[in-house]
C-alpha positions as CSV (number, residue, x, y, z in Angstrom):
1,M,11.1,-18.5,33.4
2,R,10.2,-15.4,31.3
3,I,12.6,-13.4,29.3
4,S,12.1,-10.4,27.0
5,V,14.0,-7.8,25.0
6,D,11.0,-5.4,25.3
7,E,11.5,-2.8,28.0
8,R,7.7,-2.7,28.6
9,D,7.6,-6.4,29.5
10,S,7.8,-7.9,33.0
11,G,10.5,-10.3,31.8
12,Y,12.8,-7.6,30.5
13,R,16.4,-7.6,31.8
14,T,19.4,-5.6,30.7
15,L,22.5,-7.3,29.4
16,L,24.2,-6.5,32.7
17,Q,21.4,-8.2,34.7
18,W,21.6,-11.2,32.4
19,G,25.4,-11.2,32.9
20,G,26.1,-11.8,29.2
21,P,25.2,-11.4,25.6
22,P,21.6,-12.4,24.7
23,A,23.0,-14.2,21.6
24,A,23.8,-17.0,23.9
25,I,20.1,-17.5,24.8
26,K,18.2,-20.2,22.8
27,V,14.5,-20.3,22.7
28,T,12.6,-23.3,21.3
29,L,8.9,-23.8,20.7
30,N,7.7,-27.4,20.4
31,G,11.4,-28.4,19.9
32,Q,12.0,-25.9,17.1
33,E,14.4,-22.9,17.6
34,V,12.6,-19.6,17.5
35,F,14.1,-16.6,15.7
36,R,13.1,-13.0,16.0
37,C,11.9,-13.8,19.5
38,I,10.9,-10.8,21.6
39,T,9.5,-12.5,24.7
40,A,9.4,-16.1,25.8
41,D,7.6,-17.5,28.8
42,E,8.0,-21.2,29.7
43,E,5.2,-21.3,32.2
44,L,2.6,-19.8,29.9
45,G,3.9,-21.6,26.9
46,E,4.1,-18.5,24.8
47,V,6.6,-16.7,22.6
48,L,6.2,-13.3,21.0
49,V,7.9,-13.0,17.7
50,G,8.5,-10.3,15.1
51,V,6.6,-11.1,11.8
52,V,8.4,-11.2,8.5
53,D,7.2,-11.5,5.0
54,G,8.1,-14.1,2.4
55,N,11.4,-12.4,1.7
56,G,12.4,-12.3,5.4
57,H,11.7,-8.6,5.7
58,P,10.0,-7.3,8.9
59,V,6.2,-6.5,8.4
60,V,5.7,-3.0,9.7
61,D,2.4,-1.6,11.0
62,G,2.7,2.2,11.4
63,N,6.0,2.6,13.3
64,E,6.3,-0.9,14.7
65,V,7.1,-4.3,13.5
66,R,4.0,-6.6,13.6
67,R,4.2,-9.1,16.4
68,E,2.5,-12.5,16.9
69,W,2.1,-14.8,19.9
70,W,2.9,-18.4,19.3
71,R,1.9,-21.1,21.8
72,G,3.2,-24.5,22.7
73,V,6.0,-26.0,24.8
74,V,8.6,-23.3,25.3
75,K,12.1,-23.9,26.5
76,I,14.7,-21.2,27.3
77,D,18.3,-22.3,27.4
78,M,20.7,-19.8,29.0
79,P,24.3,-20.8,29.7
80,E,25.1,-20.9,33.4
81,V,28.1,-18.6,32.8
82,M,25.5,-15.8,32.3
83,F,24.5,-16.1,35.9
84,G,28.1,-15.7,37.2
């Protein structure tokens, strides 16, 4: 499964298409929960995250938050209620 909050990504879905709030979605990488996740892909084993500095503030390049791809074992947990 691939999910994304980036409208330019193939895994993008609106809240209506997901059927519920994205806050209910949990993404883990190598068993650790991922925060600031933009895109997650279980098959490719990749998550795209927004980069933060040592104080937890977003790192900005130009007009966009810097992003990094992390790789490993990705799991996406979405409550079944979201699929109606």
